[in-house]
GUMARFI-125555 format. One record per residue: residue in one letter; residue number from 1; x negated, y negated, z of N, C-alpha, C in turn. Coordinates in steps of 0.05 Angstrom, whole numbers. Layout:
N
 code pos    nxx    nyy    nzz   caxx   cayy   cazz    cxx    cyy    czz
    A NUM      X      Y      Z      X      Y      Z      X      Y      Z
...
***
This chain:
339
 code pos    nxx    nyy    nzz   caxx   cayy   cazz    cxx    cyy    czz
    M   1  -1896  -1444   2601  -1890  -1466   2583  -1910  -1464   2559
    I   2  -1900  -1468   2535  -1917  -1468   2511  -1918  -1496   2500
    I   3  -1941  -1505   2493  -1945  -1531   2481  -1951  -1528   2451
    F   4  -1937  -1543   2435  -1941  -1541   2406  -1951  -1567   2394
    L   5  -1965  -1565   2373  -1974  -1589   2358  -1972  -1582   2328
    I   6  -1962  -1601   2313  -1963  -1598   2284  -1969  -1626   2272
    G   7  -1986  -1627   2252  -1992  -1652   2239  -1986  -1650   2209
    L   8  -1978  -1672   2198  -1971  -1673   2169  -1979  -1700   2158
    Y   9  -1990  -1699   2134  -1997  -1724   2120  -1986  -1722   2092
    V  10  -1964  -1737   2087  -1951  -1735   2062  -1968  -1748   2040
    Q  11  -1971  -1734   2018  -1985  -1743   1993  -2016  -1742   1996
    L  12  -2026  -1744   2020  -2055  -1745   2023  -2067  -1720   2035
    R  13  -2052  -1705   2050  -2064  -1682   2063  -2042  -1661   2068
    P  14  -2048  -1635   2065  -2028  -1614   2069  -2021  -1611   2099
    E  15  -2000  -1596   2104  -1991  -1591   2131  -2011  -1575   2147
    N  16  -2015  -1584   2172  -2033  -1569   2191  -2018  -1546   2203
    G  17  -2033  -1526   2213  -2020  -1504   2226  -2010  -1511   2254
    V  18  -1995  -1492   2266  -1984  -1496   2293  -2005  -1489   2313
    L  19  -2009  -1506   2333  -2026  -1500   2356  -2009  -1494   2380
    Q  20  -2016  -1472   2394  -2001  -1465   2418  -2019  -1466   2442
    N  21  -2008  -1477   2464  -2023  -1479   2488  -2006  -1468   2511
    H  22  -2017  -1448   2524  -2002  -1435   2546  -2011  -1444   2573
    S  23  -2023  -1468   2575  -2036  -1476   2599  -2018  -1484   2622
    S  24  -1991  -1486   2617  -1973  -1495   2638  -1955  -1473   2647
    N  25  -1961  -1448   2641  -1945  -1426   2651  -1946  -1424   2682
    K  26  -1924  -1416   2694  -1923  -1414   2723  -1915  -1386   2731
    K  27  -1928  -1375   2752  -1922  -1349   2762  -1919  -1349   2792
    M  28  -1898  -1337   2802  -1893  -1335   2831  -1910  -1313   2843
    D  29  -1922  -1318   2866  -1938  -1298   2880  -1925  -1294   2907
    N  30  -1917  -1269   2913  -1903  -1263   2938  -1921  -1258   2961
    S  31  -1948  -1257   2956  -1966  -1253   2978  -1968  -1277   2995
    S  32  -1978  -1274   3019  -1980  -1296   3038  -2004  -1314   3034
    D  33  -2024  -1303   3020  -2048  -1319   3016  -2057  -1316   2987
    I  34  -2060  -1337   2972  -2067  -1336   2944  -2097  -1336   2941
    H  35  -2110  -1354   2956  -2139  -1358   2950  -2151  -1374   2973
    D  36  -2176  -1368   2979  -2190  -1383   3000  -2201  -1408   2987
    H  37  -2186  -1431   2989  -2194  -1455   2974  -2219  -1468   2986
    S  38  -2228  -1459   3008  -2253  -1471   3020  -2277  -1466   3002
    K  39  -2275  -1446   2983  -2297  -1440   2965  -2296  -1457   2940
    D  40  -2274  -1472   2936  -2272  -1489   2912  -2293  -1511   2913
    Q  41  -2303  -1519   2890  -2323  -1540   2888  -2309  -1567   2894
    T  42  -2320  -1581   2914  -2309  -1607   2922  -2330  -1628   2922
    Y  43  -2325  -1651   2911  -2343  -1673   2910  -2332  -1696   2927
    S  44  -2349  -1713   2936  -2340  -1735   2953  -2322  -1754   2938
    R  45  -2303  -1765   2952  -2286  -1785   2940  -2301  -1812   2938
    P  46  -2301  -1825   2915  -2316  -1850   2912  -2305  -1871   2931
    D  47  -2323  -1890   2938  -2315  -1912   2956  -2310  -1937   2940
    H  48  -2310  -1935   2913  -2304  -1958   2896  -2292  -1947   2870
    G  49  -2279  -1965   2855  -2267  -1957   2830  -2238  -1952   2832
    M  50  -2226  -1944   2810  -2197  -1941   2808  -2186  -1919   2827
    S  51  -2202  -1899   2833  -2191  -1877   2849  -2186  -1885   2878
    V  52  -2198  -1907   2887  -2193  -1915   2915  -2165  -1924   2920
    Y  53  -2150  -1930   2899  -2122  -1939   2903  -2103  -1916   2908
    I  54  -2111  -1891   2902  -2094  -1869   2906  -2088  -1866   2936
    G  55  -2062  -1866   2942  -2053  -1864   2970  -2050  -1890   2984
    K  56  -2059  -1912   2971  -2057  -1938   2984  -2031  -1952   2977
    P  57  -2022  -1971   2995  -1998  -1987   2988  -2002  -2002   2962
    V  58  -1981  -2005   2947  -1983  -2017   2920  -1993  -2046   2922
    K  59  -1990  -2058   2946  -1999  -2085   2950  -2029  -2088   2945
    T  60  -2044  -2066   2952  -2073  -2067   2947  -2079  -2068   2917
    L  61  -2062  -2057   2901  -2065  -2057   2872  -2059  -2085   2861
    T  62  -2036  -2096   2870  -2027  -2122   2859  -2045  -2144   2869
    T  63  -2057  -2141   2892  -2076  -2161   2902  -2099  -2165   2884
    H  64  -2108  -2143   2872  -2131  -2143   2854  -2124  -2148   2825
    F  65  -2102  -2135   2816  -2095  -2136   2788  -2071  -2153   2781
    G  66  -2056  -2162   2801  -2032  -2177   2796  -2009  -2160   2789
    K  67  -1988  -2172   2778  -1964  -2157   2771  -1968  -2142   2744
    P  68  -1955  -2119   2741  -1958  -2105   2716  -1944  -2118   2693
    Q  69  -1953  -2112   2668  -1939  -2123   2645  -1911  -2111   2642
    R  70  -1907  -2087   2650  -1881  -2075   2650  -1881  -2051   2669
    V  71  -1857  -2041   2676  -1855  -2017   2693  -1839  -1996   2677
    D  72  -1850  -1972   2673  -1838  -1951   2658  -1829  -1929   2677
    L  73  -1807  -1916   2671  -1797  -1894   2687  -1811  -1868   2679
    S  74  -1816  -1851   2698  -1827  -1824   2693  -1807  -1804   2706
    P  75  -1808  -1779   2697  -1790  -1759   2710  -1802  -1745   2734
    Y  76  -1825  -1756   2744  -1840  -1742   2765  -1839  -1756   2792
    G  77  -1819  -1773   2796  -1816  -1786   2822  -1830  -1812   2825
    Y  78  -1848  -1819   2807  -1862  -1845   2808  -1855  -1862   2784
    D  79  -1858  -1888   2786  -1855  -1906   2764  -1883  -1913   2753
    W  80  -1886  -1915   2727  -1911  -1923   2715  -1912  -1953   2714
    W  81  -1932  -1965   2728  -1937  -1994   2726  -1959  -1997   2704
    I  82  -1952  -2011   2683  -1969  -2013   2660  -1985  -2039   2661
    Y  83  -2011  -2036   2660  -2029  -2060   2661  -2045  -2061   2635
    K  84  -2045  -2085   2623  -2061  -2090   2599  -2078  -2114   2604
    K  85  -2099  -2111   2620  -2116  -2133   2628  -2139  -2136   2609
    K  86  -2144  -2161   2599  -2167  -2166   2581  -2193  -2161   2595
    S  87  -2194  -2166   2621  -2219  -2163   2636  -2227  -2134   2640
    T  88  -2207  -2116   2642  -2213  -2088   2648  -2203  -2069   2627
    G  89  -2182  -2076   2613  -2170  -2058   2594  -2145  -2045   2605
    Y  90  -2134  -2026   2590  -2108  -2014   2596  -2110  -1992   2617
    F  91  -2091  -1992   2636  -2087  -1970   2654  -2058  -1968   2663
    Q  92  -2050  -1945   2673  -2024  -1940   2683  -2027  -1931   2712
    A  93  -2011  -1942   2730  -2011  -1934   2758  -1984  -1923   2765
    G  94  -1984  -1898   2775  -1959  -1886   2784  -1953  -1894   2813
    V  95  -1929  -1906   2817  -1922  -1917   2844  -1897  -1902   2854
    K  96  -1899  -1891   2877  -1877  -1876   2890  -1874  -1885   2919
    N  97  -1851  -1893   2926  -1845  -1901   2954  -1866  -1922   2964
    G  98  -1872  -1941   2946  -1890  -1963   2953  -1919  -1956   2955
    K  99  -1927  -1932   2946  -1955  -1924   2946  -1964  -1914   2918
    V 100  -1990  -1917   2913  -2001  -1908   2888  -2007  -1878   2890
    T 101  -1996  -1862   2872  -2000  -1833   2873  -2017  -1823   2850
    T 102  -2019  -1838   2829  -2035  -1829   2806  -2043  -1854   2789
    I 103  -2065  -1852   2776  -2075  -1873   2758  -2085  -1860   2733
    Y 104  -2076  -1870   2710  -2085  -1861   2684  -2102  -1884   2673
    A 105  -2129  -1879   2673  -2148  -1900   2666  -2157  -1897   2637
    V 106  -2155  -1919   2621  -2161  -1918   2593  -2182  -1938   2585
    G 107  -2181  -1962   2596  -2199  -1984   2589  -2228  -1978   2594
    T 108  -2245  -1985   2575  -2273  -1978   2577  -2288  -1995   2598
    R 109  -2276  -2017   2607  -2289  -2033   2627  -2279  -2027   2656
    L 110  -2261  -2007   2658  -2251  -1999   2684  -2273  -1983   2699
    D 111  -2274  -1987   2725  -2292  -1972   2742  -2277  -1946   2749
    V 112  -2286  -1924   2738  -2273  -1898   2742  -2293  -1879   2756
    A 113  -2309  -1890   2774  -2329  -1874   2789  -2317  -1849   2800
    P 114  -2332  -1826   2798  -2360  -1824   2791  -2365  -1819   2761
    F 115  -2346  -1827   2744  -2349  -1823   2716  -2348  -1850   2702
    E 116  -2351  -1850   2675  -2349  -1874   2659  -2334  -1867   2633
    I 117  -2314  -1884   2626  -2301  -1880   2601  -2321  -1883   2579
    G 118  -2322  -1864   2561  -2342  -1864   2539  -2367  -1848   2546
    E 119  -2369  -1838   2570  -2392  -1823   2579  -2395  -1797   2563
    N 120  -2420  -1789   2557  -2425  -1765   2543  -2417  -1740   2559
    V 121  -2405  -1721   2546  -2396  -1697   2560  -2420  -1682   2572
    E 122  -2443  -1682   2558  -2466  -1668   2568  -2475  -1679   2595
    K 123  -2473  -1705   2598  -2480  -1718   2624  -2461  -1709   2646
    I 124  -2435  -1708   2639  -2415  -1700   2659  -2420  -1671   2668
    Y 125  -2425  -1653   2649  -2429  -1625   2656  -2455  -1620   2671
    S 126  -2474  -1638   2667  -2500  -1635   2681  -2498  -1643   2710
    S 127  -2478  -1659   2717  -2475  -1669   2744  -2452  -1657   2760
    I 128  -2433  -1645   2745  -2409  -1634   2758  -2406  -1604   2750
    L 129  -2403  -1587   2770  -2398  -1559   2765  -2367  -1555   2764
    M 130  -2357  -1547   2741  -2329  -1545   2736  -2319  -1518   2746
    D 131  -2297  -1518   2761  -2285  -1493   2771  -2265  -1483   2751
    T 132  -2263  -1456   2748  -2242  -1444   2732  -2217  -1440   2748
    D 133  -2219  -1440   2774  -2196  -1438   2792  -2196  -1462   2812
    M 134  -2173  -1472   2818  -2171  -1493   2838  -2145  -1489   2854
    T 135  -2148  -1487   2880  -2126  -1482   2898  -2118  -1507   2914
    V 136  -2092  -1512   2914  -2082  -1536   2927  -2061  -1528   2947
    Q 137  -2062  -1538   2972  -2043  -1533   2992  -2027  -1558   2999
    T 138  -2001  -1556   2999  -1983  -1579   3007  -1964  -1568   3028
    N 139  -1946  -1585   3037  -1926  -1577   3057  -1906  -1557   3045
    E 140  -1905  -1557   3018  -1885  -1540   3004  -1896  -1512   2997
    G 141  -1923  -1509   2997  -1934  -1484   2989  -1963  -1485   2982
    T 142  -1972  -1463   2970  -2000  -1460   2960  -1999  -1455   2930
    Y 143  -2017  -1469   2916  -2016  -1469   2887  -2044  -1465   2876
    R 144  -2048  -1444   2860  -2074  -1439   2848  -2072  -1445   2818
    F 145  -2089  -1463   2809  -2090  -1470   2780  -2113  -1454   2768
    E 146  -2107  -1442   2745  -2126  -1425   2731  -2132  -1438   2704
    L 147  -2157  -1449   2701  -2164  -1463   2677  -2176  -1444   2657
    S 148  -2166  -1447   2632  -2177  -1431   2610  -2203  -1443   2600
    E 149  -2215  -1429   2581  -2239  -1440   2569  -2233  -1466   2554
    E 150  -2210  -1467   2541  -2202  -1492   2528  -2197  -1514   2548
    D 151  -2185  -1508   2570  -2181  -1528   2591  -2208  -1540   2600
    L 152  -2227  -1523   2605  -2254  -1532   2614  -2267  -1549   2593
    N 153  -2261  -1544   2568  -2275  -1559   2546  -2262  -1586   2541
    I 154  -2236  -1589   2546  -2223  -1614   2538  -2207  -1628   2561
    R 155  -2200  -1613   2582  -2185  -1625   2604  -2192  -1612   2631
    P 156  -2218  -1613   2639  -2226  -1601   2664  -2214  -1616   2688
    L 157  -2213  -1603   2710  -2203  -1614   2735  -2225  -1615   2756
    V 158  -2228  -1638   2770  -2249  -1641   2790  -2236  -1650   2816
    R 159  -2243  -1637   2838  -2234  -1646   2864  -2253  -1667   2875
    L 160  -2242  -1690   2883  -2257  -1711   2894  -2246  -1717   2922
    G 161  -2257  -1703   2942  -2246  -1706   2969  -2218  -1696   2970
    D 162  -2199  -1714   2977  -2171  -1706   2979  -2154  -1713   2954
    I 163  -2168  -1721   2932  -2153  -1727   2907  -2166  -1711   2885
    Y 164  -2154  -1713   2861  -2163  -1698   2838  -2166  -1716   2814
    A 165  -2185  -1708   2797  -2189  -1723   2772  -2187  -1703   2748
    Q 166  -2169  -1709   2730  -2166  -1693   2706  -2180  -1709   2683
    L 167  -2200  -1698   2671  -2215  -1712   2651  -2204  -1705   2623
    A 168  -2200  -1725   2607  -2192  -1721   2579  -2216  -1725   2562
    L 169  -2227  -1702   2553  -2252  -1702   2537  -2246  -1700   2507
    D 170  -2261  -1714   2492  -2259  -1714   2462  -2279  -1694   2452
    K 171  -2269  -1671   2442  -2287  -1650   2433  -2301  -1657   2407
    F 172  -2291  -1677   2393  -2303  -1684   2367  -2326  -1705   2372
    S 173  -2322  -1724   2389  -2343  -1744   2394  -2360  -1737   2418
    G 174  -2351  -1718   2434  -2366  -1710   2457  -2367  -1730   2479
    K 175  -2345  -1746   2482  -2344  -1767   2502  -2318  -1765   2519
    L 176  -2319  -1778   2542  -2296  -1780   2559  -2277  -1801   2549
    L 177  -2253  -1793   2541  -2233  -1811   2530  -2218  -1826   2551
    F 178  -2205  -1811   2569  -2188  -1823   2590  -2193  -1806   2615
    I 179  -2182  -1815   2638  -2183  -1800   2662  -2158  -1805   2679
    R 180  -2147  -1783   2690  -2123  -1785   2706  -2130  -1777   2735
    F 181  -2129  -1797   2753  -2133  -1792   2782  -2105  -1787   2794
    M 182  -2103  -1768   2813  -2078  -1762   2825  -2081  -1749   2852
    D 183  -2060  -1752   2869  -2060  -1738   2894  -2050  -1709   2890
    K 184  -2051  -1693   2910  -2044  -1665   2907  -2015  -1660   2900
    N 185  -1997  -1677   2911  -1969  -1673   2905  -1963  -1679   2875
    T 186  -1977  -1699   2864  -1973  -1705   2836  -1984  -1682   2819
    L 187  -2007  -1672   2826  -2019  -1649   2811  -2000  -1625   2811
    T 188  -1988  -1618   2834  -1971  -1595   2834  -1945  -1601   2819
    M 189  -1936  -1626   2819  -1912  -1633   2804  -1917  -1630   2774
    L 190  -1940  -1640   2764  -1946  -1639   2736  -1954  -1610   2727
    H 191  -1966  -1595   2745  -1978  -1568   2740  -1986  -1566   2711
    P 192  -2008  -1580   2703  -2017  -1580   2675  -2033  -1556   2667
    Y 193  -2036  -1536   2684  -2052  -1512   2677  -2035  -1487   2685
    E 194  -2045  -1464   2677  -2033  -1439   2687  -2033  -1441   2718
    M 195  -2011  -1433   2730  -2008  -1437   2759  -1995  -1413   2772
    V 196  -2007  -1403   2793  -1996  -1382   2810  -1990  -1396   2837
    Y 197  -1966  -1392   2847  -1958  -1407   2871  -1943  -1390   2891
    H 198  -1945  -1397   2916  -1930  -1385   2938  -1916  -1407   2953
    G 199  -1890  -1407   2953  -1875  -1429   2965  -1854  -1440   2946
    E 200  -1850  -1466   2948  -1831  -1479   2930  -1844  -1492   2906
    L 201  -1830  -1491   2884  -1840  -1503   2859  -1829  -1532   2858
    P 202  -1847  -1552   2857  -1837  -1580   2855  -1820  -1584   2830
    E 203  -1799  -1598   2833  -1781  -1603   2810  -1781  -1632   2802
    S 204  -1782  -1636   2775  -1780  -1662   2764  -1751  -1668   2757
    V 205  -1746  -1692   2746  -1719  -1699   2738  -1710  -1681   2715
    P 206  -1687  -1667   2718  -1678  -1649   2696  -1675  -1665   2670
    E 207  -1680  -1651   2648  -1680  -1664   2622  -1652  -1673   2613
    D 208  -1631  -1662   2626  -1604  -1671   2619  -1594  -1694   2637
    D 209  -1612  -1704   2654  -1605  -1727   2671  -1605  -1752   2654
    P 210  -1585  -1770   2658  -1584  -1795   2643  -1610  -1812   2644
    K 211  -1626  -1809   2665  -1651  -1824   2668  -1670  -1818   2646
    W 212  -1667  -1795   2633  -1686  -1788   2612  -1685  -1806   2588
    V 213  -1663  -1821   2584  -1662  -1841   2562  -1684  -1861   2566
    D 214  -1688  -1870   2591  -1709  -1890   2597  -1736  -1877   2597
    V 215  -1738  -1851   2606  -1763  -1837   2605  -1773  -1834   2576
    E 216  -1755  -1828   2558  -1762  -1824   2530  -1773  -1850   2518
    K 217  -1759  -1872   2524  -1768  -1898   2514  -1796  -1905   2525
    A 218  -1800  -1899   2551  -1826  -1904   2563  -1848  -1888   2550
    N 219  -1843  -1862   2546  -1864  -1845   2533  -1870  -1856   2505
    A 220  -1850  -1865   2490  -1854  -1875   2463  -1872  -1900   2464
    R 221  -1866  -1918   2483  -1883  -1942   2485  -1912  -1936   2492
    Q 222  -1915  -1917   2511  -1942  -1909   2519  -1958  -1896   2496
    I 223  -1944  -1879   2481  -1958  -1867   2458  -1966  -1888   2438
    F 224  -1949  -1908   2433  -1956  -1930   2415  -1980  -1945   2425
    D 225  -1980  -1952   2451  -2002  -1967   2463  -2028  -1951   2460
    L 226  -2028  -1926   2468  -2052  -1910   2469  -2063  -1905   2440
    T 227  -2045  -1902   2421  -2053  -1897   2394  -2069  -1921   2384
    N 228  -2060  -1945   2389  -2074  -1969   2380  -2100  -1973   2395
    I 229  -2101  -1966   2421  -2126  -1968   2436  -2147  -1950   2424
    V 230  -2139  -1925   2418  -2158  -1906   2407  -2167  -1915   2379
    R 231  -2149  -1925   2363  -2157  -1935   2336  -2177  -1958   2339
    A 232  -2173  -1976   2358  -2191  -1998   2362  -2219  -1988   2370
    R 233  -2220  -1967   2386  -2246  -1956   2394  -2262  -1946   2370
    F 234  -2248  -1937   2350  -2261  -1926   2326  -2263  -1947   2304
    G 235  -2259  -1972   2311  -2262  -1994   2292  -2240  -1996   2272
    L 236  -2217  -1985   2277  -2194  -1986   2259  -2174  -2007   2267
    K 237  -2160  -2017   2247  -2140  -2038   2253  -2117  -2025   2268
    K 238  -2105  -2042   2285  -2082  -2033   2300  -2057  -2031   2282
    L 239  -2039  -2014   2290  -2015  -2010   2275  -1992  -2027   2286
    A 240  -1975  -2036   2268  -1951  -2051   2277  -1928  -2032   2282
    W 241  -1912  -2039   2302  -1888  -2023   2309  -1868  -2026   2286
    N 242  -1855  -2004   2278  -1835  -2005   2258  -1810  -1991   2269
    T 243  -1788  -2006   2271  -1764  -1996   2284  -1751  -1974   2267
    A 244  -1751  -1978   2240  -1739  -1957   2223  -1754  -1931   2225
    L 245  -1781  -1932   2225  -1797  -1908   2228  -1791  -1895   2255
    S 246  -1788  -1911   2276  -1783  -1901   2303  -1756  -1886   2304
    E 247  -1736  -1896   2289  -1711  -1883   2288  -1713  -1856   2274
    V 248  -1728  -1855   2253  -1733  -1829   2239  -1747  -1810   2257
    A 249  -1767  -1820   2272  -1783  -1803   2290  -1765  -1792   2313
    Y 250  -1749  -1810   2324  -1732  -1802   2346  -1711  -1781   2337
    N 251  -1699  -1786   2314  -1680  -1767   2304  -1692  -1739   2299
    H 252  -1717  -1739   2291  -1730  -1713   2286  -1736  -1699   2312
    S 253  -1745  -1714   2333  -1750  -1702   2359  -1724  -1690   2370
    K 254  -1703  -1705   2368  -1677  -1696   2379  -1667  -1672   2363
    D 255  -1670  -1672   2337  -1661  -1650   2320  -1676  -1625   2328
    M 256  -1703  -1627   2332  -1718  -1603   2340  -1709  -1592   2367
    A 257  -1704  -1610   2386  -1695  -1601   2412  -1667  -1589   2411
    D 258  -1649  -1602   2397  -1621  -1592   2395  -1619  -1566   2381
    D 259  -1634  -1562   2359  -1631  -1538   2343  -1653  -1517   2348
    H 260  -1670  -1523   2369  -1689  -1503   2378  -1708  -1493   2356
    Y 261  -1721  -1512   2343  -1742  -1505   2323  -1765  -1524   2327
    F 262  -1787  -1519   2314  -1810  -1536   2316  -1824  -1537   2289
    S 263  -1819  -1557   2273  -1830  -1559   2246  -1825  -1587   2235
    H 264  -1841  -1594   2215  -1836  -1619   2200  -1811  -1617   2183
    V 265  -1803  -1593   2177  -1780  -1589   2159  -1755  -1582   2175
    S 266  -1736  -1600   2175  -1711  -1596   2189  -1692  -1579   2172
    P 267  -1679  -1559   2184  -1660  -1544   2169  -1637  -1561   2158
    K 268  -1631  -1583   2173  -1609  -1600   2165  -1618  -1624   2148
    Y 269  -1640  -1636   2155  -1647  -1662   2143  -1672  -1661   2125
    G 270  -1684  -1638   2122  -1707  -1636   2103  -1734  -1644   2115
    D 271  -1753  -1647   2096  -1780  -1654   2104  -1783  -1684   2109
    L 272  -1807  -1693   2115  -1812  -1721   2122  -1804  -1739   2099
    K 273  -1810  -1732   2075  -1803  -1748   2052  -1773  -1753   2051
    E 274  -1757  -1732   2055  -1728  -1734   2054  -1718  -1750   2078
    R 275  -1730  -1746   2101  -1721  -1761   2125  -1727  -1791   2123
    L 276  -1750  -1797   2111  -1756  -1826   2107  -1737  -1839   2087
    K 277  -1731  -1824   2066  -1712  -1834   2046  -1685  -1839   2059
    N 278  -1675  -1820   2075  -1650  -1823   2088  -1650  -1846   2109
    G 279  -1674  -1852   2119  -1677  -1874   2138  -1682  -1900   2125
    H 280  -1681  -1901   2098  -1686  -1925   2083  -1713  -1938   2089
    V 281  -1733  -1921   2090  -1761  -1930   2096  -1776  -1928   2070
    S 282  -1787  -1951   2061  -1804  -1952   2037  -1833  -1951   2045
    Y 283  -1849  -1935   2031  -1877  -1932   2039  -1894  -1924   2015
    A 284  -1920  -1930   2018  -1939  -1922   1998  -1951  -1894   2005
    A 285  -1954  -1889   2031  -1963  -1863   2041  -1952  -1860   2069
    A 286  -1949  -1836   2078  -1937  -1831   2104  -1949  -1806   2117
    G 287  -1948  -1805   2143  -1958  -1781   2157  -1942  -1777   2182
    E 288  -1945  -1754   2194  -1929  -1747   2218  -1944  -1729   2236
    N 289  -1943  -1734   2262  -1952  -1716   2283  -1929  -1708   2300
    I 290  -1927  -1683   2308  -1906  -1675   2327  -1919  -1658   2349
    A 291  -1907  -1659   2372  -1916  -1643   2395  -1892  -1636   2412
    A 292  -1895  -1616   2429  -1873  -1608   2446  -1884  -1597   2473
    H 293  -1869  -1603   2494  -1873  -1592   2521  -1898  -1602   2535
    Y 294  -1908  -1625   2526  -1930  -1638   2542  -1917  -1652   2566
    T 295  -1933  -1656   2587  -1922  -1668   2611  -1912  -1696   2607
    D 296  -1926  -1711   2589  -1917  -1738   2583  -1931  -1748   2558
    G 297  -1925  -1773   2550  -1935  -1784   2526  -1966  -1785   2525
    P 298  -1979  -1794   2546  -2009  -1794   2545  -2021  -1767   2540
    A 299  -2009  -1746   2552  -2019  -1719   2548  -2016  -1710   2519
    A 300  -1994  -1718   2507  -1990  -1712   2478  -2011  -1725   2461
    V 301  -2018  -1750   2467  -2038  -1764   2452  -2065  -1749   2454
    E 302  -2072  -1740   2478  -2096  -1725   2482  -2096  -1700   2465
    G 303  -2074  -1687   2464  -2072  -1662   2448  -2076  -1668   2418
    W 304  -2064  -1689   2408  -2068  -1697   2380  -2097  -1703   2373
    L 305  -2110  -1717   2392  -2137  -1725   2387  -2157  -1702   2387
    N 306  -2150  -1680   2400  -2167  -1657   2400  -2159  -1635   2380
    S 307  -2143  -1643   2361  -2136  -1625   2339  -2143  -1639   2313
    E 308  -2160  -1627   2296  -2172  -1641   2274  -2151  -1654   2255
    G 309  -2131  -1639   2248  -2111  -1650   2229  -2096  -1674   2240
    H 310  -2087  -1671   2265  -2072  -1692   2278  -2089  -1717   2283
    R 311  -2114  -1712   2290  -2133  -1734   2294  -2137  -1750   2268
    K 312  -2140  -1736   2246  -2144  -1750   2221  -2119  -1767   2214
    T 313  -2096  -1757   2220  -2072  -1773   2215  -2071  -1797   2233
    L 314  -2076  -1793   2259  -2076  -1815   2278  -2097  -1836   2272
    L 315  -2119  -1828   2261  -2141  -1846   2255  -2144  -1853   2225
    E 316  -2123  -1849   2210  -2123  -1856   2181  -2126  -1886   2178
    K 317  -2146  -1895   2164  -2152  -1924   2163  -2132  -1939   2146
    D 318  -2118  -1926   2127  -2100  -1940   2109  -2072  -1944   2121
    F 319  -2065  -1931   2143  -2039  -1935   2154  -2036  -1963   2166
    T 320  -2012  -1974   2164  -2007  -2001   2174  -1985  -2003   2195
    H 321  -1968  -1982   2196  -1945  -1983   2215  -1941  -1956   2228
    L 322  -1929  -1957   2252  -1924  -1932   2267  -1897  -1934   2280
    G 323  -1883  -1912   2280  -1858  -1909   2295  -1860  -1884   2312
    V 324  -1851  -1886   2337  -1853  -1864   2356  -1825  -1857   2366
    G 325  -1818  -1832   2366  -1793  -1823   2377  -1796  -1800   2395
    V 326  -1786  -1802   2420  -1788  -1781   2440  -1760  -1773   2449
    Y 327  -1755  -1747   2449  -1730  -1737   2460  -1737  -1714   2479
    Q 328  -1730  -1717   2504  -1739  -1698   2525  -1769  -1695   2523
    K 329  -1779  -1671   2518  -1808  -1667   2515  -1816  -1659   2487
    Y 330  -1801  -1670   2468  -1809  -1668   2440  -1818  -1696   2431
    Y 331  -1842  -1697   2419  -1855  -1722   2412  -1860  -1723   2382
    T 332  -1853  -1746   2369  -1858  -1749   2340  -1870  -1776   2335
    Q 333  -1893  -1776   2320  -1905  -1801   2310  -1901  -1801   2280
    D 334  -1889  -1823   2269  -1887  -1826   2240  -1904  -1851   2232
    F 335  -1923  -1846   2215  -1941  -1868   2205  -1934  -1874   2176
    M 336  -1941  -1899   2169  -1939  -1905   2140  -1958  -1927   2132
    K 337  -1964  -1928   2107  -1978  -1950   2094  -1956  -1966   2079
    A 338  -1954  -1992   2086  -1933  -2008   2074  -1937  -2009   2043
    P 339  -1915  -2009   2029  -1917  -2010   1999  -1927  -2036   1989
***
């Protein structure tokens, strides 16, 4: 799988180059043994914090945090329970068959032991030895994840007892942005790194399944939420949702998927300026970020934040509105400054 990113800022900044990420490629291994995973670096699972909910009945989560603000569909067998608590901040809990299988922690007041949101990268690397290989065994097979140098720098993986933590590091600020805790079945389903496996490959909901309509809407909402959270962290004003911008963004994501291209310039509908005009959107300035083949909306946001051009667009202080459009695994953010 290849991951792409392109950023564009109309009138204020030229188009950024294409970034390619090969970290989700999969290779079948016919041998009976891939790797002796007993040599992998393993740290104790914390006895407090958000990670303790992984594997627990969802009732343990609702007892502490109450009901979620909304429930979003994912293509990976779990539903995202979205929490926006003033006391702790934003997080998403993946719930499957009545149990918590993954947590995406964002809020700076959340207990994400043994880490801290906003923690300096140097401190993390001084206390945790990062593995370039990580082997996971499930009932379906054996899976070896191979982390590249880029993976180690911005999205390393840490084994905490019987669960895993994927760290979203900000290479520009040198801090921990977000953290994704997950069980082994979720990790093999997402396979966010190069992977060699022996056995069965976990399958997500096919992209032509009607459920993807709700998945796409969920990813768009999560991208919008996370964008405003990140902007607030950097002292920037939050962006207002704009339906017309979202329609332009969605149409571009769908057009790229349908016509098998990846660019700000549509062979049919032109560049961003033309598409905004056709969408009857008035603006003083506008910008666009696009991405493809990320596992979900949060992963796409992480990618944009670790690319200089996309980051500048996402953190542009003069923008006032945002529209997000997702079609399958094509993601588009359209920003504007109101006229």
